[in-house]
Every structure is written in C-alpha cells, then in structure tokens.
C-alpha positions as CSV (number, residue, x, y, z in Angstrom):
1,M,-98.6,25.6,-7.7
2,R,-96.4,23.6,-5.4
3,G,-94.3,22.5,-8.3
4,S,-93.7,25.8,-9.7
5,D,-92.5,26.9,-6.3
6,E,-90.0,24.2,-6.1
7,R,-88.5,25.0,-9.6
8,S,-88.4,28.8,-8.4
9,G,-86.6,27.6,-5.3
10,S,-84.0,25.6,-7.4
11,R,-83.2,28.4,-9.7
12,S,-82.6,30.6,-6.6
13,R,-80.2,28.4,-5.1
14,Y,-78.2,27.8,-8.5
15,V,-77.8,31.9,-8.9
16,V,-76.5,32.0,-5.4
17,G,-74.2,29.2,-6.1
18,V,-72.7,30.9,-9.2
19,C,-72.5,34.3,-7.6
20,V,-70.5,32.8,-4.6
21,L,-68.0,30.9,-7.0
22,A,-67.6,34.2,-9.0
23,L,-66.8,36.1,-5.8
24,L,-64.4,33.3,-4.9
25,G,-62.6,33.4,-8.1
26,A,-62.3,37.4,-8.0
27,A,-60.9,37.0,-4.6
28,I,-58.3,34.6,-5.8
29,A,-57.3,36.9,-8.6
30,G,-57.2,39.9,-6.4
31,W,-54.9,38.0,-4.0
32,F,-52.4,37.0,-6.9
33,L,-52.7,40.6,-8.2
34,L,-51.9,41.9,-5.0
35,G,-48.6,39.8,-4.8
36,A,-49.7,37.7,-1.9
37,G,-48.9,34.7,-3.9
38,D,-45.4,36.1,-5.3
39,T,-42.7,33.3,-4.7
40,R,-40.1,36.2,-4.4
41,D,-38.5,37.4,-1.1
42,E,-37.9,41.0,-0.2
43,T,-34.8,41.2,-2.4
44,G,-36.6,39.8,-5.5
45,R,-34.5,36.5,-5.6
46,E,-36.3,33.2,-6.0
47,P,-36.1,31.7,-2.3
48,D,-34.7,28.3,-3.7
49,V,-31.7,30.2,-5.1
50,E,-28.7,31.7,-3.5
51,L,-25.9,33.8,-4.5
52,I,-22.3,32.6,-4.3
53,A,-19.4,34.4,-5.1
54,V,-16.7,33.1,-7.5
55,A,-13.4,32.4,-5.6
56,R,-10.0,31.5,-5.9
57,T,-9.1,28.1,-4.3
58,D,-7.1,24.9,-4.4
59,L,-8.8,21.9,-5.9
60,T,-7.7,18.4,-4.9
61,V,-8.9,14.9,-6.2
62,G,-8.2,12.2,-4.2
63,T,-8.3,8.4,-5.6
64,S,-8.7,5.5,-3.1
65,L,-7.3,1.9,-3.4
66,Q,-7.5,-1.1,-1.1
67,G,-4.5,-2.1,0.6
68,E,-3.3,-4.5,3.4
69,L,-1.8,-3.6,6.5
70,G,0.9,-6.3,7.4
71,F,4.7,-7.1,7.1
72,G,4.6,-7.2,3.4
73,S,4.5,-10.3,0.9
74,T,6.5,-13.4,1.8
75,R,9.5,-14.8,0.2
76,T,11.4,-17.8,0.1
77,I,14.6,-18.4,1.8
78,P,17.5,-20.1,-0.2
79,F,18.2,-23.1,1.8
80,L,21.0,-25.2,0.4
81,V,20.9,-28.2,2.6
82,S,19.0,-31.5,2.4
83,G,17.5,-33.4,5.1
84,T,14.4,-33.6,7.2
85,V,13.0,-30.7,9.3
86,T,13.5,-31.4,12.8
87,W,12.6,-27.8,14.2
88,L,10.7,-24.9,13.1
89,P,10.6,-21.4,14.4
90,P,7.5,-19.8,16.2
91,V,5.3,-18.1,13.7
92,G,6.1,-14.5,13.4
93,M,9.7,-14.9,15.0
94,K,12.2,-12.0,14.1
95,A,15.3,-13.8,13.2
96,E,18.5,-11.6,13.4
97,L,22.2,-12.2,13.0
98,G,23.2,-15.6,14.4
99,D,19.7,-16.6,14.7
100,P,18.5,-20.2,13.6
101,L,16.1,-20.3,10.8
102,V,15.4,-23.8,10.9
103,K,17.0,-27.1,11.8
104,V,17.7,-30.0,9.3
105,D,18.6,-33.4,10.6
106,N,19.1,-31.4,14.1
107,R,21.8,-29.0,12.5
108,P,20.7,-25.5,12.6
109,V,20.7,-23.1,9.5
110,V,21.9,-20.0,10.7
111,L,21.3,-16.3,9.6
112,L,24.0,-14.1,8.8
113,Y,24.0,-10.8,6.8
114,G,25.4,-10.2,3.5
115,E,24.4,-9.4,-0.2
116,T,26.2,-12.3,-1.6
117,P,24.4,-15.7,-1.5
118,A,26.2,-18.7,0.2
119,Y,27.0,-21.0,-2.8
120,R,30.0,-23.1,-1.5
121,A,31.8,-24.5,1.5
122,M,34.4,-22.3,3.2
123,S,37.4,-23.5,4.9
124,A,41.2,-22.7,5.5
125,G,42.1,-25.3,3.0
126,S,44.8,-27.9,3.6
127,G,48.5,-28.4,3.2
128,G,48.4,-31.7,1.5
129,G,50.1,-34.7,2.5
130,P,51.0,-38.5,1.3
131,R,47.3,-39.7,1.5
132,K,45.6,-40.2,-1.5
133,P,41.8,-39.5,-2.0
134,G,40.1,-42.6,-0.4
135,G,42.2,-42.8,2.9
136,S,45.1,-45.0,2.0
137,P,47.7,-44.8,5.0
138,A,50.8,-42.9,4.2
139,D,52.9,-46.0,4.5
140,S,50.7,-47.7,2.1
141,P,52.6,-49.0,-1.0
142,D,49.9,-47.4,-3.3
143,A,49.8,-43.9,-1.3
144,E,49.9,-41.1,-3.6
145,P,50.4,-37.3,-2.4
146,V,47.3,-35.1,-1.9
147,P,47.8,-31.7,-3.4
148,P,47.2,-28.9,-1.1
149,T,43.9,-27.0,-1.0
150,P,43.9,-23.4,-1.0
151,P,42.0,-21.3,1.6
152,S,38.6,-20.1,0.5
153,T,38.5,-16.4,-0.5
154,G,35.9,-13.7,-1.7
155,P,33.2,-11.6,-0.5
156,D,31.2,-14.6,1.0
157,V,34.0,-15.2,3.4
158,E,34.4,-11.6,4.3
159,Q,30.5,-11.8,5.3
160,L,31.2,-14.8,7.3
161,E,34.0,-13.2,9.1
162,A,32.0,-10.1,9.8
163,G,29.3,-11.9,11.2
164,L,31.4,-14.3,13.4
165,S,33.2,-10.8,14.6
166,A,29.8,-9.0,15.5
167,L,28.9,-12.2,17.3
168,G,31.8,-12.1,19.4
169,Y,34.0,-14.7,17.6
170,T,37.6,-13.0,17.0
171,G,41.1,-13.7,16.4
172,F,41.3,-12.8,12.6
173,D,41.0,-9.9,10.3
174,V,37.8,-9.2,8.7
175,D,38.8,-9.6,4.9
176,E,38.1,-11.9,2.1
177,E,40.5,-14.7,3.0
178,F,39.6,-17.7,5.2
179,T,42.7,-18.0,7.5
180,P,43.5,-20.5,10.4
181,G,42.3,-17.8,12.6
182,T,39.1,-17.8,11.0
183,A,39.0,-21.8,11.3
184,A,39.7,-21.3,15.1
185,A,36.7,-18.8,15.4
186,V,34.5,-21.3,13.4
187,R,35.4,-24.1,15.8
188,R,34.2,-22.1,18.8
189,W,31.2,-21.0,17.1
190,Q,30.1,-24.7,16.1
191,R,30.8,-25.6,19.7
192,D,28.3,-23.3,21.0
193,L,25.9,-24.5,18.3
194,G,26.3,-27.8,19.3
195,I,27.5,-29.2,16.2
196,P,30.7,-31.0,15.3
197,E,33.7,-28.6,15.5
198,T,35.2,-29.0,12.1
199,G,36.5,-25.3,11.4
200,T,34.9,-25.6,8.1
201,V,31.6,-24.0,7.2
202,A,29.7,-26.5,5.1
203,L,27.2,-25.6,2.2
204,G,23.9,-24.9,3.8
205,D,25.2,-24.1,7.1
206,V,24.6,-20.4,6.8
207,V,22.1,-18.4,4.8
208,F,23.1,-14.8,3.8
209,L,20.3,-12.3,3.8
210,P,20.7,-8.3,3.9
211,E,18.7,-7.7,7.0
212,P,16.7,-9.3,9.9
213,V,13.7,-11.0,8.7
214,R,10.1,-12.0,10.1
215,L,9.8,-15.9,9.8
216,H,6.6,-17.6,8.4
217,P,6.9,-21.4,9.1
218,D,5.0,-24.2,7.4
219,A,3.5,-26.4,10.4
220,D,3.2,-29.2,8.0
221,A,6.9,-29.1,7.3
222,L,8.2,-30.5,10.5
223,G,9.4,-34.4,9.8
224,R,9.5,-33.6,6.0
225,P,12.3,-33.1,3.7
226,I,13.3,-29.1,3.6
227,S,11.9,-27.1,0.9
228,D,11.6,-23.6,-0.3
229,T,8.3,-23.5,1.3
230,S,9.2,-25.0,4.7
231,V,9.9,-21.5,6.2
232,T,9.4,-18.2,4.4
233,R,10.2,-14.8,5.2
234,S,8.9,-11.1,5.2
235,G,10.0,-7.9,6.4
236,T,10.1,-7.0,10.0
237,T,8.5,-3.4,9.7
238,K,4.9,-3.0,9.6
239,L,3.7,-1.4,6.2
240,V,0.9,-1.2,3.6
241,T,1.0,-3.0,0.6
242,V,-1.3,-1.9,-2.3
243,E,-1.6,-3.5,-5.8
244,A,-2.4,-1.1,-8.4
245,E,-2.8,-1.4,-12.3
246,S,-1.0,1.9,-12.6
247,A,1.2,3.5,-10.0
248,D,2.5,6.6,-11.7
249,W,1.6,8.3,-8.2
250,A,3.9,6.2,-6.2
251,T,7.3,7.8,-6.4
252,K,9.3,7.4,-3.5
253,G,8.5,9.6,-0.8
254,A,5.0,10.7,-2.1
255,R,2.5,11.2,0.9
256,V,-0.9,9.4,1.1
257,R,-3.6,8.9,3.7
258,V,-4.3,5.6,5.1
259,L,-7.6,4.7,6.5
260,L,-7.1,2.0,9.2
261,P,-9.5,-0.7,10.1
262,S,-10.2,1.5,13.3
263,Q,-11.5,4.0,11.0
264,R,-8.7,6.4,12.0
265,S,-7.0,8.5,9.1
266,V,-3.2,8.3,9.3
267,P,-0.4,9.6,7.1
268,G,1.7,7.3,5.1
269,R,4.8,7.7,2.7
270,V,5.7,5.5,-0.3
271,V,8.8,3.5,0.2
272,A,9.2,1.4,-2.7
273,S,7.1,0.1,-5.8
274,A,7.7,-2.9,-8.1
275,A,6.4,-4.3,-11.1
276,T,4.2,-7.4,-10.6
277,V,2.6,-9.8,-12.9
278,D,-0.7,-11.8,-12.3
279,T,0.7,-15.5,-12.3
280,E,-2.8,-17.0,-13.0
281,S,-3.8,-14.7,-16.1
282,G,-0.3,-13.6,-16.9
283,A,-1.5,-10.1,-17.1
284,G,0.6,-7.2,-16.3
285,P,2.6,-5.5,-15.3
286,G,1.0,-3.9,-12.5
287,K,2.5,-2.4,-9.3
288,Q,2.9,-3.3,-5.8
289,V,3.5,-0.3,-3.8
290,R,4.8,-0.3,-0.1
291,I,3.7,2.4,2.0
292,S,5.4,3.1,5.4
293,L,3.2,4.7,8.5
294,D,4.6,7.4,10.5
295,R,3.1,5.4,13.6
296,P,2.2,1.9,12.6
297,P,-0.9,0.7,14.7
298,R,-1.4,-2.6,16.6
299,G,-2.9,-5.5,14.3
300,V,-3.3,-5.9,10.8
301,G,-5.9,-6.1,8.2
302,Q,-7.5,-4.3,5.1
303,V,-6.9,-0.6,4.8
304,T,-8.0,2.2,2.3
305,V,-5.4,4.2,0.8
306,T,-6.1,7.5,-0.8
307,Y,-3.5,9.6,-3.0
308,V,-3.8,12.7,-4.9
309,S,-4.6,12.0,-8.4
310,A,-4.8,15.6,-9.7
311,Q,-4.5,19.1,-8.2
312,R,-5.3,22.6,-9.2
313,R,-3.8,25.5,-7.1
314,G,-5.3,29.2,-7.2
315,V,-8.1,28.5,-9.8
316,L,-11.5,30.2,-9.8
317,A,-14.2,27.8,-8.6
318,V,-17.9,27.6,-8.4
319,P,-20.4,25.0,-7.1
320,V,-21.0,22.3,-9.7
321,T,-24.5,23.2,-9.5
322,A,-23.9,26.5,-10.6
323,L,-23.1,25.4,-14.2
324,V,-26.0,25.6,-16.6
325,A,-25.9,23.5,-19.9
326,V,-26.8,25.9,-22.9
327,A,-28.5,25.0,-26.0
328,E,-25.8,26.0,-28.3
329,G,-23.5,23.7,-26.4
330,G,-21.2,24.0,-23.5
331,Y,-21.9,25.7,-20.1
332,A,-22.6,28.9,-18.5
333,V,-23.2,30.5,-15.1
334,Q,-26.0,33.0,-14.3
335,R,-25.0,36.3,-12.7
336,E,-26.7,38.1,-10.0
337,D,-28.6,40.3,-12.4
338,G,-29.6,37.3,-14.5
339,E,-27.3,37.5,-17.3
340,Y,-26.0,34.1,-18.6
341,V,-22.1,34.0,-19.0
342,A,-20.3,31.3,-21.0
343,V,-17.7,29.3,-18.9
344,Q,-15.2,26.4,-19.4
345,P,-15.3,23.9,-16.7
346,G,-12.0,22.3,-15.6
347,L,-11.3,20.0,-12.7
348,Y,-14.0,18.7,-10.4
349,A,-13.5,18.2,-6.8
350,E,-15.5,17.9,-3.8
351,G,-18.6,19.4,-5.2
352,L,-16.5,22.4,-6.8
353,V,-15.8,22.9,-10.2
354,E,-12.9,25.0,-11.8
355,I,-14.0,27.5,-14.4
356,S,-12.6,29.9,-16.9
357,G,-14.3,32.8,-19.1
358,A,-15.5,36.1,-18.5
359,V,-15.9,36.2,-14.9
360,G,-13.6,37.0,-11.9
361,P,-13.2,36.6,-8.4
362,G,-16.0,38.2,-6.4
363,T,-18.7,37.8,-9.2
364,R,-21.9,36.5,-7.6
365,V,-23.7,33.7,-9.5
366,R,-26.9,32.2,-9.0
367,V,-26.7,28.4,-7.5
368,P,-29.8,26.4,-6.7
369,R,-30.1,25.5,-3.1
C-alpha cells in the first residue's frame, strides 16, 4: 500500500510541474503578443537607429607629415684661404655685414653681402716701374721694366665698395672700379681689423653671401687646417623643414597647420620647396619644403605639418555609417520610410562621405547609432 501511495504522489507532483511550465509559457507568449517585448519606441523606429538629414557642407581631407622646427639645413661656406683655424665663432652666432666668420692664422675672414662669389684678389693696380719681378733694384744692370697692373674692375669690386661704404669707410664712388680712394678705405678697414694695411684685398679675406647667416662651427676644427666643414651656415629665421616624396601641395604661399612640440597648433605658410636626392640610396627626387610661422616659438624640435590634400565645397554628405552595401554592387542609403536609394560615394572626410544620387538636401536617412 505504501509503495502505491508513493507512486501516486510522484505522478501528482509531475502533473503539477507540467501545469506550471505550461502556464509560464503561456504568460511569456502573451507578453510578446501584447508587445511588451517590442524593441521599437513610440515612433516605430528601432532605438539603435537615428534619422540624419542629408546636408550640404564642405569636406576637407588633411594629410600630415613630420617636420623639424629649426633654422633649416646647414650649408658650407666657400672659404678660399689656407692655413690653421685659430678662432671659431660661438655656436648659433648670427653673422652680419662686416662680422668675422672664422680666423685663419689669426687673420679674420669677413662676411660681406653680394651674389657674386669672391674669386680673386682686388686692388687699385700699379703704375709699373723699372724693377723686374724678383725685386732687382732699379739701378741694377739687369733691371727690367715692370708693366703697369690695371685696377680690378667688376661686380665683385662693386660688392666690396658697397660693403665698405655701409660699414662707414668712404672716399670713393660705389661702382665696379677699384680706385686709389677704394684702396685708402681698405687700408683704414684693415687697420681696424688688426691686419697689415696693404690696401689690397687678398683672395680669401672676404666671403660674399647674399644675407646674414647663422653659424655652426665644428669644435674639432680649432687648430686644424681650414676646410668647408670648419664652419657651416644656416638661415637666421626659424622655420619648419619637411622632407616629402611628393610636394604638389607645396606651392609658394600655401597655408598649412603646424602642431608644435607643446601640442599647440599654429598657422604656417610655404615659403620655398626644392628637389632633393637621398645621397645614400640615390633615390629621388623628393622635395624639401620650408614653412614659415606667423609667430615662431622658442626652442626647436619635431613638429607635425598638416596640409589640405583634397577638398569639396557645397556637396551633399551623410555619415559614413549611413552607407549600405547592396547585393548588386555599389552602395545605398535607407530613407526614413525604409526604402533603399542607390548613391555614389565621393570624398570621405572626418566621418562623413560625399554622396550623389536620388536624394536631396533634407532627405532623412537611417543611420546606426
């Protein structure tokens, strides 16, 4: 009897469990049928989708390159003198008209302005006389007449005279002829420099450069023979230098943005670009682009230069995520009413994409959140 009662109780509990599960299933089904589980909001839209209006706007794509803030690349100075370096300028010294660039055998090599390089000694010439080359006295039986030497003439003489005049040594006309008045001014200049007053400018005494320079001496050059690398030069204006494989964007006057080491962004302007070649690999040509800053900051270092590589004005655009790839190929956008409309993507910029097709300004399209 007892075993029969236990079996009867088990069947009862089983029936009750089945009934509970059935009632629970019915409740869940009813909940869905009543819409309690509907993922749509009161407007009928999926909550993970928003409507964005197609709008006209300007799209700009910026490309960034690494650059260097400093005084530009260094270049050699055309020293035409020989001897031992006995003085070097301070690092970063700005050399202007009349300043020494270096001293060789304790004789200064002076900067003067001009486009024509120094290439010879310059003097007022000589009137000749009875001495022959070698210095035989005039009353010597073997004395021979020495022909007169004409004065130096040319653009290098004019550069010399312009420099002397600007430094305050006058008494001559600034022209292309080295006159006795020029020689007298040169002697006064030589006296102030502390060198022999010959009235002649020897080859190597001056270096003609177009403008002031910033000097970069090699500390190891002191006490050694002068060379092209004893003292090098750069510009005096702080600017940004960028090495680029292609620089079609770098037209003179083009505006860019420069991110400084301080993470401050400032405007810049392209002032020059020149072809370069990698001397190690021989690859090239690339471009070295120089950029001036409206307000150069203190210090030097690596910067980031951003320029406009592509731009579209007044185009229709939507968020990139509004594009839907279609099975037939290409792309479409989904309008508010659910219809898909084929579009042609154009420029992508800052999360937006230019589109064209059967849509117009104000058309609202579905965009995933």
